[in-house]
C-alpha positions as a printed Julia matrix, in Angstrom:
341×3 Matrix{Float64}:
  0.0    0.0     0.0
  2.85   2.37    0.86
  4.42   1.66   -2.52
  1.11   2.44   -4.24
  0.78   5.73   -2.35
  4.37   6.58   -3.2
  3.77   5.8    -6.87
  0.67   8.02   -6.91
  2.66  10.85   -5.32
  5.37  10.51   -7.97
  2.79  10.58  -10.75
  1.18  13.65   -9.19
  4.55  15.42   -9.0
  5.31  14.54  -12.62
  1.89  15.81  -13.69
  2.46  19.08  -11.82
  5.87  19.54  -13.46
  4.42  18.76  -16.9
  1.57  21.22  -16.35
  4.03  23.87  -15.17
  6.21  23.35  -18.24
  3.15  23.54  -20.48
  2.1   26.84  -18.89
  5.63  28.15  -19.42
  5.62  27.12  -23.07
  2.13  28.53  -23.54
  3.38  31.97  -22.47
  6.17  31.8   -25.06
  3.67  30.87  -27.73
  1.39  33.69  -26.61
  4.19  36.25  -26.92
  4.94  34.88  -30.4
  1.32  35.47  -31.39
  1.4   39.01  -29.98
  4.57  39.77  -31.96
  3.01  38.49  -35.18
 -0.21  40.44  -34.6
  1.77  43.64  -34.02
  4.01  43.13  -37.05
  0.94  42.78  -39.27
 -0.55  46.16  -38.34
  0.32  49.74  -39.18
  1.86  51.6   -36.28
  3.97  54.47  -35.02
  6.97  53.65  -32.88
  9.66  55.16  -30.69
 12.83  53.12  -30.24
 15.44  54.14  -27.68
 18.9   52.59  -27.24
 20.89  54.16  -24.43
 24.43  53.31  -23.35
 26.54  55.24  -20.87
 27.78  57.66  -23.55
 25.24  57.62  -26.39
 21.48  58.07  -26.44
 20.09  56.94  -29.78
 16.43  57.36  -30.67
 14.54  56.32  -33.79
 10.96  57.44  -34.33
  8.98  56.03  -37.2
  5.76  55.22  -39.0
  5.07  51.81  -40.5
  2.26  51.62  -43.04
  3.04  48.0   -43.95
  6.04  45.75  -44.66
  6.99  47.83  -47.74
  6.27  51.41  -46.63
  7.81  53.07  -43.6
  9.71  56.18  -42.56
 12.14  56.89  -39.73
 14.04  59.73  -38.08
 17.33  59.06  -36.31
 18.3   61.29  -33.38
 21.63  60.97  -31.54
 22.15  62.64  -28.15
 19.21  64.93  -28.84
 20.32  66.01  -32.33
 18.19  64.97  -35.36
 20.64  63.33  -37.76
 18.93  61.5   -40.62
 15.55  60.77  -42.23
 14.66  57.72  -44.31
 11.56  56.81  -46.31
 10.99  53.43  -47.95
  8.2   52.64  -50.41
  8.23  49.3   -52.23
 11.7   49.07  -53.84
 12.62  52.74  -53.37
 14.6   54.34  -50.55
 14.98  58.07  -49.92
 17.5   59.51  -47.44
 18.41  62.99  -46.24
 20.78  64.22  -43.54
 19.62  66.86  -41.07
 23.12  66.98  -39.58
 25.43  66.9   -42.62
 28.51  67.21  -40.41
 27.85  63.6   -39.35
 27.54  62.25  -42.89
 31.14  60.98  -42.95
 30.3   58.55  -40.14
 27.67  56.92  -42.37
 29.67  56.6   -45.59
 30.55  53.1   -46.76
 34.12  54.35  -47.3
 35.71  57.56  -45.97
 37.27  58.15  -49.39
 33.78  58.76  -50.81
 33.71  62.12  -49.02
 35.88  63.47  -51.85
 32.94  62.96  -54.23
 31.03  65.74  -52.49
 31.85  69.36  -53.23
 34.38  68.4   -55.93
 31.72  66.59  -57.96
 28.88  67.8   -60.1
 25.7   69.43  -58.86
 23.78  66.15  -58.96
 26.26  64.2   -56.82
 24.33  62.17  -54.22
 26.94  63.05  -51.6
 26.69  66.77  -52.4
 22.91  66.49  -52.12
 23.21  64.81  -48.72
 25.74  67.43  -47.6
 23.19  70.14  -48.4
 20.25  68.5   -46.59
 18.52  67.35  -49.78
 16.77  64.05  -50.34
 18.52  61.37  -52.39
 16.28  58.73  -53.94
 17.56  55.27  -54.82
 14.73  53.67  -56.83
 15.92  50.15  -56.11
 17.63  50.7   -52.76
 14.99  49.52  -50.27
 16.74  47.68  -47.42
 16.32  44.02  -46.62
 14.85  43.72  -43.12
 15.38  39.99  -42.75
 18.74  38.94  -41.39
 20.93  37.08  -43.87
 24.04  34.93  -43.5
 26.13  37.62  -45.19
 24.88  40.5   -42.99
 27.79  41.71  -40.87
 25.81  44.23  -38.82
 26.1   43.92  -35.07
 23.62  45.26  -32.57
 24.11  49.03  -32.39
 25.87  49.34  -35.77
 22.68  50.46  -37.54
 20.07  51.93  -35.15
 17.47  52.4   -37.91
 17.72  48.72  -38.84
 17.61  47.79  -35.15
 14.42  49.8   -34.67
 12.66  48.3   -37.7
 13.61  44.77  -36.7
 13.08  45.23  -32.96
 10.19  42.76  -32.82
 12.42  40.14  -34.47
 14.92  40.88  -31.69
 12.2   40.35  -29.08
 11.27  37.03  -30.69
 14.88  35.87  -30.41
 14.98  36.99  -26.77
 11.86  34.92  -26.09
 13.5   31.85  -27.61
 16.67  32.34  -25.55
 14.8   32.8   -22.27
 14.12  29.83  -20.0
 10.69  31.07  -18.98
  8.12  33.69  -19.96
  5.77  34.55  -17.15
  2.95  36.99  -16.57
  3.85  39.6   -14.01
  1.72  39.37  -10.87
  1.93  41.57   -7.82
  3.1   39.59   -4.77
  4.14  36.64   -6.93
  5.94  34.12   -4.71
  8.31  33.24   -7.57
  8.73  36.43   -9.6
 11.11  36.48  -12.55
 12.8   39.59  -11.12
 13.16  40.22   -7.4
 11.41  43.37   -6.27
 14.62  45.25   -5.48
 16.14  44.23   -8.84
 13.04  44.86  -10.98
 13.79  47.88  -13.24
 10.44  47.97  -15.06
  7.17  49.83  -14.4
  4.26  47.79  -13.12
  0.86  47.94  -14.88
 -1.52  50.19  -12.99
 -4.42  48.67  -11.08
 -7.38  48.16  -13.4
 -5.21  48.59  -16.49
 -5.89  46.45  -19.56
 -2.14  46.07  -20.02
 -0.53  42.73  -19.17
  3.21  42.54  -18.52
  5.24  39.47  -19.44
  8.72  38.9   -17.97
 11.44  36.66  -19.4
 13.69  34.68  -17.12
 17.3   34.63  -18.4
 19.34  31.43  -18.66
 21.72  30.61  -15.83
 25.31  31.8   -15.96
 27.57  29.21  -17.6
 29.97  27.33  -15.35
 33.63  28.27  -15.41
 34.62  24.99  -17.08
 31.66  24.82  -19.51
 32.56  24.19  -23.14
 30.55  24.82  -26.29
 30.07  22.56  -29.3
 33.35  23.81  -30.79
 35.27  23.12  -27.6
 35.65  26.81  -26.73
 35.0   28.06  -23.24
 31.42  29.19  -22.81
 31.34  32.83  -21.77
 28.32  34.77  -20.52
 26.42  36.55  -23.29
 23.71  39.18  -23.39
 21.03  36.56  -22.79
 22.52  35.86  -19.34
 22.33  39.54  -18.36
 19.06  40.38  -20.1
 16.05  41.64  -18.21
 13.12  42.22  -20.52
  9.45  42.96  -20.09
  6.8   42.98  -22.81
  3.57  44.92  -22.31
  0.47  43.71  -24.17
 -2.96  45.28  -24.6
 -5.83  43.95  -26.73
 -3.64  41.25  -28.24
 -0.82  43.5   -29.49
  2.44  44.72  -28.01
  2.37  48.34  -26.85
  5.77  48.51  -25.17
  9.0   46.6   -24.61
 11.57  47.41  -21.93
 15.01  45.82  -21.75
 18.09  46.22  -19.56
 21.38  44.42  -20.15
 22.2   44.34  -16.45
 25.72  43.18  -15.63
 25.8   44.98  -12.29
 23.26  42.7   -10.61
 25.2   39.64  -11.83
 28.64  40.93  -10.81
 28.81  38.88   -7.59
 27.95  35.74   -9.58
 30.68  36.51  -12.12
 33.24  37.03   -9.34
 32.24  33.77   -7.64
 31.95  31.55  -10.74
 35.01  32.78  -12.59
 37.09  33.51   -9.46
 37.61  37.17  -10.32
 39.16  39.66   -7.88
 36.63  40.91   -5.33
 37.16  44.51   -6.49
 36.26  43.7   -10.12
 34.06  46.44  -11.61
 31.34  46.12  -14.23
 33.59  47.75  -16.83
 36.44  45.35  -16.08
 34.15  42.31  -16.17
 32.57  43.34  -19.48
 36.0   44.04  -20.99
 37.23  40.57  -19.98
 34.1   38.83  -21.25
 34.2   40.67  -24.57
 37.91  39.96  -25.04
 37.14  36.23  -24.98
 33.96  36.54  -27.04
 35.73  38.61  -29.71
 38.45  36.0   -29.98
 35.82  33.31  -30.47
 33.91  35.35  -33.06
 30.84  35.81  -30.81
 28.7   38.93  -30.46
 29.87  41.3   -27.75
 27.96  42.25  -24.63
 26.58  45.8   -24.78
 25.49  47.28  -21.45
 22.44  49.29  -22.41
 18.82  50.2   -21.75
 16.34  49.72  -24.6
 12.71  50.7   -24.89
 10.25  50.29  -27.73
  6.84  51.93  -27.73
  4.01  51.63  -30.23
  1.14  54.03  -30.81
 -1.8   54.23  -33.24
 -1.62  50.49  -33.88
 -3.9   49.57  -36.78
 -4.63  53.2   -37.68
 -4.87  54.5   -41.25
 -1.25  55.58  -41.6
  0.25  56.64  -44.94
  3.9   56.83  -45.94
  4.85  58.64  -49.15
  8.19  59.33  -50.79
  9.38  62.95  -50.92
  8.79  64.71  -54.23
 11.86  66.96  -54.49
 14.74  64.51  -54.74
 18.11  63.88  -56.35
 18.26  60.47  -58.02
 21.31  58.4   -57.19
 22.73  55.24  -55.68
 22.69  55.03  -51.89
 25.31  52.29  -51.81
 27.6   55.16  -50.81
 26.13  54.73  -47.31
 26.77  51.85  -44.94
 24.12  49.13  -45.21
 22.07  51.19  -47.66
 21.15  50.88  -51.32
 20.84  47.65  -53.25
 24.04  45.8   -52.49
 25.7   44.0   -55.41
 25.14  40.26  -55.81
 28.25  38.08  -55.76
 29.66  37.71  -59.27
 28.2   40.98  -60.6
 30.15  44.21  -61.14
 30.06  46.77  -58.33
 28.33  49.97  -59.52
 30.41  53.13  -59.55
 28.88  55.96  -57.44
 27.5   58.76  -59.6
 29.73  61.79  -59.95
């Protein structure tokens, strides 16, 4: 009889674990549905990426997958506008003194004032629109794309929901936020995100990061496993009426510093900067993405509204391959077009 009771208790425990895992997976699937529903609707957005030194903001309007416009602002200064419609891309610089930082090659700067009146670079230097009729960017990551997070803030803003989907997949649990939860994803004193107001129709979902790798852990290639952004990520997704209205993220190394010191036997006086430098030195050597300590927020407004995006009418025609990650990039085996002079 005791054995039977014990067997029943084991089955009950297994059933509870299975149910718990199913609830966890259901939350991941729910977030996936919310992402898809949001991607399929027109919307306005504000994307903010803030590190210790640089505050980058992208505001935009998305009519659909083929029509959208953005404005890039860096440390409070409007820098660049972009408009995409079908295959066409139009760009203008509101801060021409920063144009050099966006050129595919610094040597292209010589094609500005020394070139003819219709030079795309001269047009950009004088705050005019340049239209590349076949230069619409590819917003799906490809194997040949060398962009890293932070390299192209406009691209990051337009693909932010894809980023959230990857974060969901890398998390070990997605859980609805509940006040007084006995097992919250983030402890109260370490929770950096606003709580939904009482009576609000907004539901917050938190993602539990994976555990820190052990000091002797090895990857599939035999390299030492080092902590990555997923280990330091705190992220909350806010949902209302089946769509995402806000995302908040913090890459928080500070709250994990004691764990890093203990696991990897670092000096007790190790700082966040020193720890990140050491981690990134190893990750760079292994060809892995670096850890960026940052705060990110993404807000959506007017979701599903009748929003229209139109190309500017007064433009200079030209190739935007002169800019990093812009214009229709040449296909392997075809000649590289010469920028217009």
